[in-house]
C-alpha positions as CSV (number, residue, x, y, z in Angstrom):
1,M,77.3,113.3,95.4
2,A,80.4,115.1,96.9
3,E,82.6,112.1,96.2
4,E,82.4,112.7,92.5
5,Y,83.3,116.4,92.7
6,D,86.1,116.9,95.2
7,Y,87.5,120.2,94.1
8,I,86.4,123.3,92.1
9,E,87.8,126.6,91.2
10,L,85.6,129.6,91.9
11,T,86.0,132.9,90.1
12,M,85.5,135.8,92.5
13,E,83.9,139.1,91.7
14,D,87.3,140.8,91.3
15,G,88.3,138.2,88.7
16,T,90.7,136.3,91.0
17,T,90.3,132.5,91.4
18,L,90.0,130.5,94.5
19,N,90.5,126.7,94.7
20,C,87.8,125.1,97.0
21,E,87.1,121.7,98.3
22,I,83.5,120.6,98.1
23,F,83.1,119.8,101.8
24,D,79.5,118.6,101.7
25,T,76.3,118.7,99.7
26,F,72.8,118.6,101.1
27,A,69.1,119.2,100.4
28,F,67.1,121.9,102.0
29,E,63.7,123.3,101.1
30,D,63.6,121.2,97.9
31,K,66.8,122.6,96.6
32,H,70.4,121.3,96.7
33,Y,73.3,123.2,98.1
34,A,77.1,122.7,98.4
35,L,79.4,123.8,101.2
36,L,82.8,124.8,99.7
37,T,85.9,125.5,101.8
38,P,88.9,127.2,100.3
39,V,92.0,125.1,99.8
40,E,94.7,127.3,101.3
41,D,98.4,127.0,101.7
42,D,99.8,125.3,104.8
43,E,100.0,128.6,106.8
44,N,96.8,127.8,108.8
45,D,97.7,124.1,109.3
46,D,98.5,122.7,112.7
47,D,101.4,120.3,113.4
48,E,99.5,117.3,111.8
49,G,98.7,119.3,108.6
50,E,95.0,119.8,109.5
51,K,93.2,123.2,109.5
52,D,92.3,124.7,112.8
53,E,88.4,124.6,113.1
54,E,88.4,128.3,114.0
55,D,90.0,129.2,110.7
56,T,87.5,127.2,108.6
57,Y,84.9,129.1,106.6
58,Y,82.5,128.0,103.9
59,F,80.8,129.3,100.8
60,I,77.2,128.2,100.4
61,M,76.3,127.6,96.8
62,R,73.1,126.3,95.3
63,C,73.9,123.3,93.1
64,E,72.3,121.4,90.2
65,V,73.5,118.3,88.4
66,R,72.9,118.3,84.7
67,D,74.3,115.7,82.3
68,D,76.6,114.4,85.1
69,E,78.0,117.9,85.6
70,M,77.6,119.9,88.8
71,E,76.7,123.5,88.3
72,L,77.0,125.9,91.2
73,F,75.1,129.1,91.6
74,E,75.4,132.0,94.0
75,V,72.5,132.2,96.5
76,E,71.5,135.8,95.6
77,D,68.3,136.0,97.7
78,D,69.3,137.3,101.1
79,E,66.4,135.6,102.9
80,E,67.1,132.2,101.2
81,F,70.8,132.6,102.2
82,E,70.0,133.3,105.8
83,R,67.7,130.3,106.0
84,V,70.3,128.0,104.5
85,A,73.0,129.4,106.7
86,A,70.9,128.9,109.8
87,Y,70.2,125.3,108.7
88,V,74.0,124.7,108.3
89,Q,74.6,126.2,111.7
90,S,72.0,123.9,113.3
91,L,73.7,120.9,111.7
92,E,77.1,122.0,113.1
93,D,75.5,122.5,116.5
94,E,74.0,119.0,116.5
95,E,77.3,117.6,115.5
96,D,79.0,119.5,118.4
97,E,76.4,118.1,120.8
98,E,77.0,114.6,119.6
99,D,80.7,115.0,120.0
100,K,80.3,116.3,123.6
101,E,78.0,113.4,124.5
102,G,80.6,110.9,123.1
103,D,83.4,112.3,125.3
């Protein structure tokens, strides 16, 4: 699903806009979510033009696809957000473990 929707513009609460890349989409507890990462200027890039992992952060949004259009919704329930964030962290931890085992 993420291949079809690579970038999106978010409007923040203060009215400013932020360009984001749709980093990943996933299902959790019978709902679909998207991880968005801001597309920033080159100020946080390393010599190869890639972001430092420590500087990367994500927005977690609930998503629905209707009529071939992805709609994103803020996760307003704090408990739901905490569960989803913990799930995302567990996926990152698993990936880190696999990377260590591969070295």
